[in-house]
C-alpha positions in Angstrom: 137.1 117.0 -85.6 134.7 117.6 -88.4 131.7 118.1 -85.9 133.8 120.4 -83.8 134.5 122.5 -86.9 131.0 122.8 -87.8 130.3 123.7 -84.1 132.6 126.5 -84.3 131.4 128.0 -87.7 127.7 127.8 -86.4 128.8 129.6 -83.1 130.6 132.2 -85.1 127.8 132.9 -87.6 125.6 133.1 -84.6 127.9 135.5 -82.6 128.3 137.6 -85.9 124.5 137.6 -86.5 123.9 138.7 -82.8 126.7 141.4 -83.1 125.4 142.8 -86.2 121.8 142.8 -85.1 122.3 144.0 -81.5 125.0 146.4 -82.0 126.0 147.0 -85.6 122.6 147.6 -87.3 121.3 150.0 -84.5 124.6 151.7 -84.3 124.4 153.0 -88.1 120.7 152.9 -88.5 120.2 155.4 -85.7 122.1 158.3 -87.4 120.7 157.4 -90.6 117.2 157.4 -89.5 117.8 160.9 -87.7 119.1 162.0 -90.9 116.4 160.9 -93.0 113.8 162.2 -90.7 115.5 165.7 -90.5 115.6 165.9 -94.4 112.1 165.5 -94.6 110.9 168.0 -91.9 111.5 171.6 -91.3 112.3 171.0 -87.6 115.3 169.3 -85.9 114.8 165.5 -84.7 116.5 163.9 -82.1 116.8 160.0 -81.4 118.4 159.2 -78.1 118.7 155.5 -78.8 117.7 152.6 -81.1 117.4 148.9 -80.3 116.8 145.9 -82.2 116.3 142.3 -81.4 117.3 140.0 -84.5 115.9 137.1 -83.2 112.3 138.3 -82.1 112.6 141.2 -84.9 111.3 143.6 -81.9 112.4 147.3 -82.4 112.7 150.1 -79.5 113.2 153.7 -80.6 113.9 155.4 -77.4 113.9 159.1 -76.6 112.7 160.7 -79.7 112.2 164.4 -80.0 111.2 167.0 -82.7 112.1 170.6 -81.4 111.8 174.0 -83.0 114.0 177.0 -81.3 111.9 177.6 -78.6 110.1 174.2 -77.4 109.5 170.5 -78.0 106.8 170.0 -80.8 106.6 166.2 -80.6 108.4 163.6 -78.4 108.1 160.2 -76.7 110.2 157.9 -74.5 109.9 154.6 -76.2 108.3 153.4 -79.6 108.2 149.5 -79.5 107.4 147.4 -82.5 107.2 143.5 -82.3 107.1 142.7 -86.0 105.8 139.1 -86.6 108.1 138.1 -89.5 107.2 134.5 -89.8 103.4 135.0 -89.6 103.9 137.8 -92.2 105.8 135.3 -94.4 103.2 132.5 -93.9 99.9 134.8 -94.0 101.4 136.7 -97.0 100.9 140.2 -95.3 102.7 142.6 -92.9 101.8 141.5 -89.5 102.9 143.4 -86.2 102.2 141.5 -82.9 102.4 144.6 -80.8 103.1 148.4 -81.2 103.6 150.6 -78.0 104.1 154.3 -78.0 104.8 155.3 -74.3 104.9 158.9 -72.8 104.1 160.7 -76.0 104.0 164.5 -75.9 102.4 166.7 -78.7 102.3 170.4 -78.6 100.0 171.8 -81.1 99.9 175.5 -81.6 97.6 177.7 -83.7 99.6 180.9 -84.3 98.0 184.4 -84.7 97.7 183.8 -88.6 95.7 180.8 -87.8 98.3 178.4 -89.0 99.1 175.2 -87.1 102.8 174.5 -86.2 102.3 170.8 -87.3 101.0 171.7 -90.7 104.4 173.0 -91.6 106.5 170.4 -90.0 107.0 168.4 -93.4 109.0 169.8 -96.0 107.1 170.3 -99.5 108.0 167.7 -102.1 107.2 167.7 -105.9 105.5 164.4 -106.6 103.3 163.4 -109.5 99.8 162.8 -107.8 98.5 160.3 -110.8 101.7 158.3 -110.2 101.3 158.0 -106.4 97.6 157.4 -106.9 98.5 154.5 -109.3 101.4 153.1 -107.0 99.2 153.2 -104.1 96.4 151.4 -105.7 98.7 148.7 -107.5 101.1 148.1 -104.6 98.5 148.0 -101.5 99.8 145.5 -99.1 97.4 144.0 -96.5 98.6 144.6 -93.1 97.4 143.6 -89.5 98.4 145.2 -86.1 97.3 142.7 -83.4 97.6 145.2 -80.5 98.6 148.8 -80.7 99.0 150.8 -77.1 99.3 154.3 -76.6 100.3 154.8 -73.0 100.1 158.0 -70.9 100.5 160.4 -73.8 100.0 164.3 -73.4 98.3 166.5 -76.2 98.4 170.2 -75.6 96.9 172.5 -77.7 97.2 176.2 -77.6 95.5 179.1 -79.7 97.6 182.3 -79.4 95.2 185.3 -80.1 95.0 188.7 -78.4 91.2 188.4 -78.6 90.4 184.8 -77.5 93.6 183.0 -76.5 92.7 179.4 -75.8 94.4 176.4 -74.4 93.3 172.7 -73.7 95.2 169.5 -72.5 94.6 166.0 -73.0 96.8 164.2 -70.3 97.1 160.7 -69.2 95.9 159.4 -72.6 95.8 155.6 -72.9 94.5 154.1 -75.9 94.4 150.4 -77.0 93.2 148.7 -80.1 93.1 145.0 -81.2 93.1 143.6 -84.9 93.6 146.8 -86.8 94.1 145.9 -90.4 93.2 146.5 -94.1 91.4 143.1 -94.3 87.7 143.3 -95.4 85.1 142.8 -92.7 87.8 142.5 -89.9 86.6 144.1 -86.6 89.1 146.0 -84.6 88.1 146.8 -80.9 89.4 150.0 -79.0 89.5 151.5 -75.6 90.5 155.0 -74.9 90.7 156.9 -71.5 92.2 160.5 -71.0 91.8 163.4 -68.7 90.9 166.7 -70.3 92.5 169.5 -68.4 92.2 168.9 -64.6 88.6 167.8 -64.0 87.3 166.2 -67.1 87.6 162.3 -67.6 86.8 160.6 -71.0 86.5 157.0 -71.7 85.7 155.1 -74.9 84.9 151.5 -75.4 84.2 150.2 -78.7 85.2 148.9 -82.3 85.5 149.9 -86.0 86.1 148.3 -89.4 88.2 150.0 -92.0 86.5 148.2 -94.9 83.8 149.1 -95.2 84.3 151.9 -92.7 82.0 151.5 -89.6 82.3 152.0 -85.9 80.7 151.7 -82.6 81.4 152.7 -79.1 80.2 153.4 -75.6 81.3 157.0 -74.6 81.3 158.2 -70.9 82.2 161.8 -70.4 82.7 163.0 -66.7 82.6 166.6 -65.3 83.3 168.4 -68.4 83.7 172.1 -67.8 82.1 173.9 -70.8 83.6 177.4 -69.5 87.2 175.8 -70.4 86.0 175.1 -74.1 83.9 178.2 -75.2 86.9 180.6 -75.3 88.1 178.9 -78.5 85.8 180.7 -80.6 84.9 183.7 -78.2 84.5 186.2 -80.9 81.5 184.3 -81.9 79.8 184.2 -78.6 78.3 186.9 -76.7 78.1 185.1 -73.3 80.2 183.3 -70.6 79.3 180.2 -68.7 80.0 179.8 -65.2 83.2 178.0 -63.9 80.8 176.0 -61.6 79.1 174.4 -64.5 79.7 170.7 -65.1 78.5 168.1 -67.5 78.3 164.4 -67.5 77.3 162.2 -70.6 77.1 158.7 -71.5 75.9 157.1 -74.5 76.5 154.3 -77.0 76.5 154.9 -80.9 76.9 153.1 -84.0 78.3 154.7 -87.2 78.3 153.2 -90.9 79.3 154.7 -94.3 78.5 151.7 -96.4 76.0 153.4 -98.9 75.3 156.7 -97.1 75.9 157.9 -93.4 73.7 155.7 -91.1 74.1 157.0 -87.3 72.1 155.7 -84.5 72.5 156.6 -80.8 71.4 154.6 -78.1 70.8 155.2 -74.2 72.1 158.6 -74.1 72.2 160.2 -70.6 72.8 163.8 -70.1 73.4 165.7 -66.7 74.3 169.2 -66.5 74.8 170.8 -63.0 75.1 174.5 -61.5 74.7 176.1 -65.3 74.7 179.7 -65.5 74.7 181.8 -68.8 76.1 185.2 -68.1 75.8 188.1 -70.6 77.7 191.5 -69.6 77.8 190.3 -66.1 74.3 189.4 -66.0 72.8 186.1 -65.2 70.4 185.2 -68.1 69.9 181.6 -67.6 70.7 179.3 -64.8 69.6 176.0 -63.4 70.8 173.7 -60.9 70.4 170.5 -62.8 69.3 169.5 -66.3 69.1 165.8 -67.2 68.1 163.7 -70.3 67.5 160.0 -69.5 67.5 157.3 -72.2 67.7 159.1 -75.5 67.8 157.2 -78.8 68.4 158.9 -82.3 67.9 157.2 -85.7 69.7 159.7 -88.1 68.3 158.1 -91.3 64.7 158.0 -90.2 65.2 161.4 -88.3 63.7 160.2 -85.1 64.4 161.0 -81.7 62.9 159.0 -78.6 63.4 160.3 -75.0 62.3 158.5 -71.9 62.4 161.6 -69.6 63.8 165.2 -69.3 64.0 166.9 -66.2 65.0 170.4 -65.1 65.4 171.7 -61.7 65.9 175.3 -60.3 65.6 177.0 -63.7 66.1 180.9 -63.4 65.7 183.5 -66.7 66.0 187.0 -66.8 64.6 187.8 -70.4 64.4 191.5 -71.7 62.9 192.5 -74.8 64.3 196.0 -75.6 62.5 198.9 -76.9 63.5 197.9 -80.6 62.0 194.5 -79.8 65.1 192.5 -79.6 65.1 190.0 -77.0 68.5 189.4 -75.1 68.5 185.6 -76.0 68.8 186.2 -79.6 72.1 188.2 -79.2 74.1 185.4 -77.6 75.7 184.4 -80.9 77.5 186.9 -83.3 76.6 185.9 -86.7 77.2 187.3 -90.2 74.9 187.4 -93.2 76.6 184.4 -94.9 76.2 182.0 -92.0 72.5 183.2 -91.6 72.0 182.3 -95.1 73.4 178.8 -94.7 71.2 178.4 -91.9 68.4 179.1 -94.0 69.0 176.6 -96.4 69.7 173.9 -93.7 66.1 174.7 -92.2 64.6 173.7 -95.4 65.4 170.1 -94.6 62.5 167.7 -93.7 61.8 168.1 -89.8 62.7 165.5 -87.3 60.1 163.6 -85.4 60.3 163.7 -81.7 58.6 161.4 -79.0 59.1 162.5 -75.4 57.5 160.1 -72.8 57.8 162.4 -69.8 59.0 165.8 -68.6 59.3 167.4 -65.4 60.2 171.1 -64.6 60.5 171.9 -61.1 61.3 175.2 -58.9 61.6 177.3 -62.0 61.8 181.1 -61.8 61.1 183.0 -65.0 61.7 187.1 -65.3 60.3 188.6 -68.5 60.3 192.4 -69.0 59.4 194.1 -72.1 60.7 197.6 -72.3 58.5 198.9 -75.1 55.1 197.8 -73.4 56.3 197.9 -69.9 55.1 194.4 -69.3 56.8 192.6 -66.4 56.1 188.9 -65.8 57.6 186.8 -62.9 56.9 183.3 -62.3 58.2 181.8 -59.1 58.2 178.2 -57.7 56.8 176.8 -61.1 56.4 173.1 -61.5 55.4 171.9 -65.0 55.1 168.1 -66.0 53.8 166.6 -69.1 53.6 163.2 -70.7 53.5 161.9 -74.4 54.6 164.8 -76.1 55.1 164.2 -80.2 56.6 166.4 -82.8 55.6 165.3 -86.2 56.0 167.1 -89.4 56.2 170.5 -87.6 53.0 169.6 -85.8 53.0 169.4 -81.9 50.6 166.7 -80.0 50.3 166.6 -76.4 48.5 164.3 -74.2 48.7 165.7 -70.8 50.2 168.7 -69.0 50.3 169.9 -65.4 51.1 173.1 -63.8 51.5 172.9 -60.1 51.2 175.9 -57.8 53.3 178.7 -59.3 53.5 182.2 -58.3 52.7 184.4 -60.9 53.3 188.4 -60.9 52.1 190.5 -63.9 52.7 194.3 -64.2 52.1 196.8 -66.9 53.4 199.9 -65.6 51.7 202.3 -68.5 48.4 200.7 -67.7 49.2 200.6 -63.8 47.8 197.0 -63.9 48.9 194.1 -61.9 47.9 190.6 -61.5 48.9 188.2 -58.8 48.2 184.6 -58.8 49.4 182.1 -56.0 49.1 178.4 -55.8 47.3 177.5 -59.2 46.7 174.0 -60.5 46.2 173.5 -64.1 45.6 170.4 -66.0 45.4 170.2 -69.9 44.3 167.1 -72.1 44.9 166.7 -75.7 46.5 169.7 -76.9 47.4 170.0 -80.5 49.1 172.6 -82.7 48.7 172.2 -86.5 50.0 175.0 -88.5 48.3 178.4 -87.1 45.7 176.4 -85.3 45.7 175.7 -81.4 43.2 173.3 -80.0 42.5 172.1 -76.7 40.1 169.5 -75.5 39.9 170.0 -72.0 41.4 172.6 -69.5 40.8 172.1 -65.5 41.5 174.7 -63.1 41.5 173.3 -59.8 42.7 175.2 -56.6 41.6 176.4 -53.2 42.8 180.1 -53.7 43.5 182.3 -56.7 44.3 185.8 -56.1 43.9 188.6 -58.7 44.6 192.5 -58.3 45.7 195.6 -59.7 47.7 198.2 -57.5 45.3 198.3 -55.0 45.8 194.3 -54.4 43.0 192.2 -52.6 40.6 192.9 -55.7 39.3 189.3 -56.4 40.0 186.1 -54.2 38.5 182.8 -55.3 38.5 179.5 -53.5 37.5 175.9 -54.1 37.8 176.6 -57.9 36.3 173.9 -60.1 36.5 175.4 -63.6 36.4 173.4 -66.6 36.7 174.8 -70.1 36.0 172.7 -73.2 37.1 173.1 -76.7 39.4 176.0 -76.4 40.3 177.2 -79.9 42.9 179.9 -81.2 43.0 180.7 -84.7 43.2 183.7 -87.1 44.1 185.9 -83.9 40.8 185.0 -82.5 40.0 183.3 -79.1 37.0 181.3 -78.6 35.6 179.0 -75.9 32.9 176.6 -76.5 31.7 176.0 -72.9 32.9 176.8 -69.5 31.4 175.5 -66.2 32.1 176.9 -62.7 30.9 174.8 -60.0 30.2 176.0 -56.3 32.6 178.5 -56.2 33.6 180.5 -53.1 34.5 184.0 -54.2 35.7 187.1 -52.2 35.4 190.5 -53.9 36.5 194.1 -53.1 34.7 196.2 -55.4 34.7 200.0 -55.4 31.7 202.5 -56.3 29.6 204.3 -58.8 30.2 207.3 -60.9 28.1 209.4 -63.3 27.0 207.7 -66.6 28.3 210.6 -68.7 31.7 210.4 -67.2 31.6 206.7 -67.7 30.8 206.7 -71.3 33.7 209.1 -72.0 36.1 207.0 -70.4 35.0 203.6 -71.8 35.3 205.5 -75.3 38.9 206.7 -74.5 40.1 203.1 -73.4 38.2 201.2 -76.4 40.4 203.4 -78.8 43.5 202.3 -76.9 42.2 198.7 -77.4 41.9 199.0 -81.1 45.4 200.5 -81.6 47.2 198.2 -79.1 45.6 194.9 -79.1 45.4 192.8 -82.1 43.8 189.8 -80.1 40.0 189.2 -80.5 38.2 187.7 -77.9 34.7 186.4 -77.8 33.4 185.2 -74.4 29.6 185.2 -74.0 27.6 185.9 -70.8 29.0 184.1 -67.7 26.5 182.5 -65.5 27.0 181.5 -62.0 25.2 179.0 -60.0 24.9 178.0 -56.5 27.7 180.2 -55.4 29.0 181.2 -52.1 30.2 184.9 -51.9 32.3 186.3 -49.4 33.1 190.3 -49.3 36.3 191.2 -47.8 38.7 194.1 -47.2 41.9 192.4 -46.3 43.7 195.7 -45.9 41.6 196.4 -42.9 43.2 195.7 -39.5 40.6 193.1 -38.7 39.2 191.8 -42.0 35.6 192.5 -43.1 33.9 189.2 -44.1 30.2 188.2 -44.6 29.1 184.9 -46.5 26.1 184.8 -48.8 24.8 181.4 -49.9 22.8 180.2 -53.1 23.8 183.1 -55.1 22.9 183.2 -58.6 23.5 186.0 -61.6 25.7 186.7 -64.6 28.2 188.8 -66.0 27.4 190.5 -69.3 29.1 189.6 -72.4 32.9 190.3 -72.7 34.2 191.4 -76.0 37.4 193.1 -77.1 35.6 194.6 -80.0 33.1 196.3 -77.9 33.3 199.7 -75.6 30.5 198.5 -73.4 31.6 197.9 -69.8 30.9 194.6 -68.1 27.7 194.6 -65.9 27.3 192.6 -63.0 24.0 191.4 -61.6 23.9 189.0 -58.4 21.0 188.2 -56.0 20.9 186.0 -53.2 19.4 185.2 -49.9 21.1 185.1 -46.5 19.4 182.3 -44.6 15.7 182.4 -44.4 14.7 186.0 -44.6 17.6 187.8 -45.3 18.1 189.5 -48.7 21.3 190.7 -50.8 21.6 192.3 -54.0 24.9 193.3 -55.8 24.9 195.5 -59.0 27.6 197.5 -60.6 29.8 198.5 -63.8 33.3 197.2 -64.3 35.5 198.6 -67.0 37.3 195.5 -67.9 40.3 197.1 -69.6 41.1 198.9 -66.4 39.2 198.3 -63.3 40.7 201.6 -61.6 39.5 203.8 -64.2 35.7 202.8 -63.5 34.3 200.2 -60.9 31.2 200.7 -59.4 29.5 198.4 -56.9 26.6 198.5 -54.4 26.0 195.6 -51.8 23.0 195.5 -49.7 22.1 193.3 -47.0 18.7 193.7 -45.3 16.8 192.0 -42.4 19.3 189.6 -41.8 18.4 187.8 -38.6 21.7 186.7 -36.7 19.3 183.6 -35.6 19.3 182.5 -39.2 23.2 182.0 -39.0 22.5 179.0 -36.6 23.3 176.2 -39.4 26.6 177.7 -39.2 27.2 178.6 -35.7 25.6 175.0 -35.0 28.4 173.2 -37.3 31.3 175.2 -36.1 30.7 176.5 -32.7 27.9 174.1 -31.5 25.4 176.9 -30.5 22.3 178.3 -31.6 21.8 182.0 -32.0 18.7 183.1 -30.1 18.2 186.6 -31.0 20.2 189.5 -33.1 20.0 191.7 -36.0 22.5 192.5 -38.7 22.0 195.3 -41.4 24.8 196.2 -44.0 24.7 199.0 -46.6 27.9 199.0 -48.5 28.9 201.1 -51.1 32.1 201.2 -53.0 33.3 203.4 -55.9 36.7 203.8 -57.7 37.0 206.4 -60.4 40.7 207.4 -61.8 42.1 205.4 -58.7 40.2 207.2 -56.3 38.3 205.1 -53.7 35.1 206.3 -51.9 33.4 203.7 -50.1 30.4 204.0 -47.3 29.9 201.1 -44.9 27.1 201.2 -42.4 27.0 198.1 -40.1 24.7 197.4 -37.1 24.8 194.2 -34.9 22.3 194.2 -32.1 21.2 192.0 -29.0 23.2 188.8 -29.9 22.4 186.2 -27.7 23.3 182.5 -27.9 20.6 179.6 -27.6 20.7 175.8 -27.2 23.4 173.6 -28.0 23.6 171.9 -31.5 25.3 168.5 -31.9 28.0 168.5 -34.6 30.8 166.6 -35.4 32.8 169.8 -36.6 31.7 172.0 -33.6 34.1 173.0 -30.9 32.9 173.3 -27.5 33.5 177.0 -26.3 32.1 179.4 -23.8 30.7 181.8 -26.2 28.5 183.5 -23.5 31.6 184.7 -22.0 33.2 185.9 -25.3 30.2 187.7 -25.9 30.4 189.4 -22.8 33.9 190.2 -23.4 33.2 192.0 -26.7 30.0 193.8 -26.5 29.2 197.2 -25.0 27.0 197.9 -21.9 23.7 197.8 -24.0 24.7 194.8 -26.1 24.8 196.5 -29.1 27.7 196.6 -31.9 27.2 199.8 -34.0 29.7 200.6 -36.6 29.6 203.6 -39.5 32.9 203.0 -41.3 34.0 205.0 -44.4 36.8 204.2 -46.5 38.7 206.7 -48.8 41.7 207.5 -50.8 43.8 206.8 -53.9 44.2 203.2 -54.7 47.6 203.8 -55.8 48.8 205.1 -52.6 49.3 202.1 -50.3 48.7 204.5 -47.1 45.2 205.5 -48.0 42.9 205.6 -45.0 41.6 202.2 -43.5 39.3 201.9 -40.5 36.3 199.5 -40.5 35.5 196.8 -37.9 33.3 194.0 -39.5 30.8 191.4 -38.3 33.2 188.5 -39.3 36.3 190.1 -37.7 33.8 190.0 -34.5 33.0 186.2 -35.1 36.7 185.6 -35.3 37.5 187.5 -32.2 34.8 185.2 -30.5 36.6 182.2 -31.6 39.9 183.4 -30.5 38.7 184.5 -27.0 36.8 181.5 -26.1 39.2 179.2 -27.4 42.1 180.6 -25.0 40.3 183.0 -22.4 43.4 183.4 -20.1 45.4 184.4 -23.0 42.8 187.0 -24.0 42.3 188.1 -20.4 46.2 188.3 -19.7 46.7 190.2 -22.7 44.7 192.9 -21.3 47.4 193.6 -18.7 50.3 192.5 -20.8 51.0 189.4 -18.8 51.4 185.8 -19.5 48.3 183.6 -19.2 50.2 181.1 -17.1 50.5 183.9 -14.4 46.7 183.6 -13.6 45.6 180.2 -14.4 46.0 178.6 -10.8 46.7 179.4 -7.0 49.4 177.4 -5.4 49.8 176.3 -2.0 52.5 174.5 0.2 51.5 170.7 1.1 49.3 170.8 4.2 49.5 174.5 4.5 46.7 177.3 3.6 48.7 180.3 3.9 48.4 182.2 0.6 52.3 182.8 -0.8 53.5 186.2 -1.8 53.8 184.9 -5.5 50.0 184.1 -5.4 49.1 187.4 -4.2 50.3 188.9 -7.2 48.3 186.5 -9.3 45.2 187.4 -7.3 45.9 191.1 -7.7 46.1 190.5 -11.5 42.9 188.7 -11.7 41.2 191.3 -9.5 42.4 194.0 -12.2 40.8 191.7 -15.0 37.6 191.5 -13.2 37.2 195.2 -12.9 37.6 195.6 -16.4 35.1 193.0 -17.4 32.3 193.5 -14.8 30.4 190.4 -16.3 33.1 187.9 -15.8 33.4 185.4 -12.7 36.2 183.7 -11.4 35.8 179.8 -11.0 38.0 178.1 -8.3 38.5 174.1 -8.5 39.6 173.5 -4.8 41.6 170.3 -4.7 44.0 168.4 -2.5 46.9 165.8 -3.2 48.3 163.0 -1.9 51.3 164.9 -1.0 49.0 166.9 1.3 48.0 163.8 3.2 51.5 162.4 3.8 52.6 165.8 5.0 49.7 165.8 7.4 50.5 162.2 8.5 54.2 163.6 9.0 53.1 166.4 11.0 50.6 164.4 13.1 53.4 161.9 13.7 55.8 164.6 15.0 53.2 165.9 17.2 52.9 162.4 18.8 56.7 161.9 19.1 56.8 165.4 20.8 54.3 164.4 23.4 55.9 161.0 24.1 59.1 162.5 24.7 57.8 164.3 27.5 57.2 161.0 29.4 61.0 160.4 29.7 63.4 162.4 32.1 66.7 160.5 31.1 68.4 159.0 28.3 68.0 159.6 24.6 64.4 160.8 24.8 63.7 161.0 21.0 64.9 157.4 20.6 63.0 156.2 23.6 59.8 158.0 22.4 60.2 156.5 19.1 60.8 152.9 20.5 57.6 153.2 22.8 55.3 154.4 20.1 56.7 151.6 17.7 56.4 148.8 20.2 52.6 149.9 20.6 51.8 148.7 17.3 50.7 145.1 16.6 53.1 142.9 15.0 56.2 145.1 15.8 59.4 143.2 16.0 61.5 143.0 19.1 64.0 145.8 19.7 66.9 143.6 20.1 65.9 141.5 16.9 65.2 144.8 14.9 68.5 146.5 15.8 70.5 143.4 14.4 68.9 144.3 11.0 70.7 147.6 11.1 74.1 146.1 12.4 77.1 146.0 9.5 80.5 144.4 9.6 83.3 147.0 8.4 86.9 145.6 8.8 85.9 142.8 11.0 84.0 145.2 13.2 80.3 145.4 13.9 78.7 149.0 13.7 75.2 149.9 14.6 73.4 152.3 12.0 71.2 154.1 14.5 69.8 156.8 12.1 68.5 154.2 9.8 67.0 152.2 12.8 65.2 155.5 13.8 64.0 156.4 10.5 62.8 152.9 10.0 60.6 153.0 13.1 59.4 156.8 12.1 58.3 155.8 8.8 56.3 153.0 10.4 54.8 155.6 12.7 53.9 158.0 10.1 52.2 155.1 7.9 50.2 154.2 10.9 48.9 157.8 11.2 45.2 158.2 10.2 44.1 161.4 8.4 40.3 161.9 8.6 38.2 163.5 5.9 37.3 166.2 8.2 40.9 167.1 8.6 41.5 167.4 4.8 38.1 169.3 4.5 39.3 171.8 6.9 42.5 172.5 5.0 40.5 173.0 2.0 38.2 175.3 3.7 41.0 177.2 5.1 42.5 177.7 1.7 39.1 178.8 0.3 38.5 181.2 3.0 42.0 183.0 2.5 41.2 183.3 -1.1 37.8 184.7 -0.3 39.1 187.2 2.1 41.8 188.4 -0.3 39.5 188.8 -3.4 36.2 189.9 -1.6 37.5 191.3 1.4 40.6 193.1 0.3 39.8 193.6 -3.3 36.0 194.3 -3.1 35.2 191.7 -5.6 31.5 191.0 -5.3 30.6 187.2 -3.7 28.7 186.0 -6.8 31.7 186.6 -9.2 33.8 184.3 -7.0 32.5 180.5 -7.7 33.7 177.7 -5.7 33.3 174.3 -7.4 33.5 170.8 -5.6 36.7 169.6 -4.0 38.6 167.0 -5.8 41.7 164.8 -5.2 44.2 165.6 -7.6 47.8 164.8 -8.9 50.7 166.9 -9.1 54.2 166.8 -10.5 54.8 170.2 -9.0 56.1 171.1 -5.3 52.8 172.6 -4.6 49.1 171.8 -4.7 47.3 174.2 -7.1 43.8 175.4 -7.2 43.1 175.6 -11.0 40.9 178.6 -11.9 38.4 178.9 -14.9 36.6 182.1 -16.3 32.8 182.0 -16.2 29.8 184.5 -16.3 28.5 186.1 -13.1 25.0 185.2 -12.7 
């Protein structure tokens, strides 16, 4: 009985404890808790439900919300606490096994008066700060939270402003940390994932200590839209960023506050795509992709190390106003106080930067100075450099390489323009220390460099191998110790001479302008040229004028910005063995359109002496011929006056020359096409006009153009001749015949008519016919002969199937022919248990045998070919009155054909 009574008491106590813990305590605690919260806040708080487990000490606060009159400020669906009471008692600290906050919502609002709604949510209370500090320090209780989870939280921030409204949302926020406590040296780990607005994903994995405070983490940010963030401080920013711009960032960091701030960043990788910076609806800067790979940072030592930086498709539009204000400096609106603060910050020790490599590709840069009217445009610029260092405000660079940009420079006031295409530039050991710039080696290597003013085509250089050593710039003075130009090929368009008095006046005027406008001093001594090849060219002509001079030596006089003396040009060389050339002139280096005066004289140039070139490239000697040139070019105040006298006479080709580079071409034919009846090409070509006018008069035809035309003519003679009539070359390359037939088809008569017209225009040309026959001709002849034999045999029969009887008779006349009864059995097939004799197959089999047994003699083939040739001769010589010596018949050959005709191929030759 006693045991039953004790059991009943125990059950009653358990039931009462359960009732109080599960129901009574939450019932009374919920309104009390809600009342306490509302007493301490300025808004209204609501609690939907409160649950408590008295055995596990787990508490659940469900449906909590703080609201103002209009909207919810703070809410969550569930706040769960697992209080570990037994371990708290055992370990003598407050311990929570798990804390969970689910579906939390925080709406943060920055009002127009710049107050934050959350800042005024708590009611102000008067407390003694000193007492609070003493109590907090004396009564500090250690705690430990084993696991805390924020699940699916949302944080909304809204800035209310008429000028710069802004909003941002952190959604799907999940945050978990382990072992958060007040114990010294305890390490808490944390994981954070959240979505920023619609596109951006932020993840963070790491850990931290509270005592001493330190933290580390790996951060990953994907698809961040900068355009969504910059509107927060729009009043400070004088630009917009395109909505297409996105940013990816990942890095690891370590941060410690033990003695002083110690921050290090490891393996930072940044990738920005489709960036565009816009100011007043104008695109200032844009690029397709910018990436930083493997950046590390040491804050204490102020060091940054970067593995590589890549920038692709950069485009800039930089403008300097008439007040010398560059548009890029106006991107941020700053007041004076902030500028002063910046100045104090800039006095800190500089950072040291080490960059292993950088690559800038597909870059286009536009710069315009409205005050000086300078315009600079760089297209397709690719720049790479290695081992860049920035130490103590000094710059060091081991190598830099500039690849094939297109550079356009223009000055409207001076009417000066420079165009550079496809330039390669390499620099070694560059240093900038204070105001001094030093470069050990500059190499310029490119097949083509093009410089011009408004006239264009002024200076063209090829095969450049220029080396500059010890380039130095300091105290506004540029000096070069040594320059080497090896074996250049140079093409120059230089205009004419003027009176010396006017020359001096113009130079004096320009020198005064230099003194007032240009503060840069340049001292470059005489520039010597050795073993150069010089080509004179006017690319504006319909057919370019070119002539090559080898073994050219000379010099340009001293060039100095402090002197008004024009640059003198003196060059002398020889053209092959007996030819002579001399080039003299004066050039105003400040403005070549103000004064340029050049005379070019070529005397006694025997074209035969061009054999080293003709032999190498066309495989022929030049037997005879003379060339004389007297070229005078003058530009004064943009007015061009040029006189050109060119005479080529009696050019004849000689023996063949063996050369690996030579192209085998019928050059005599080409010359016959181009020269006049007396074998002379005589040109007297003036050029005049204003170089600023793109329509100024152009009319010369020059020797090099004549050479180019030869190459074009002999490499495709039918194309050249066909162009005379405006037809296609394939229409006159061959004459087609039906197999075993000599009759000229109507389509081929049109081809012969066109050939006759061409031969009338070019009386020294002959047509060479290549007769041929094909296996298809022979097969067709055998077929015709067999059919003739069958027709003849059919006449021997008066009754029955004469065709079958004739074929059978001829078939049986051949040796080893089968018995007809046995042969017929091979052509009997069974269909539905019936035997059917295939008569057509039977007859065709015997006919094929008969055709194959026919013999076509060489005389028959030769006769067919002769008939075809005679028909062509009758048409060209008889009907079209072409001389017999201009129709050349070659030896008959057997040919293959994939067409339905036998073709006689044609060639162009010279009439003998």
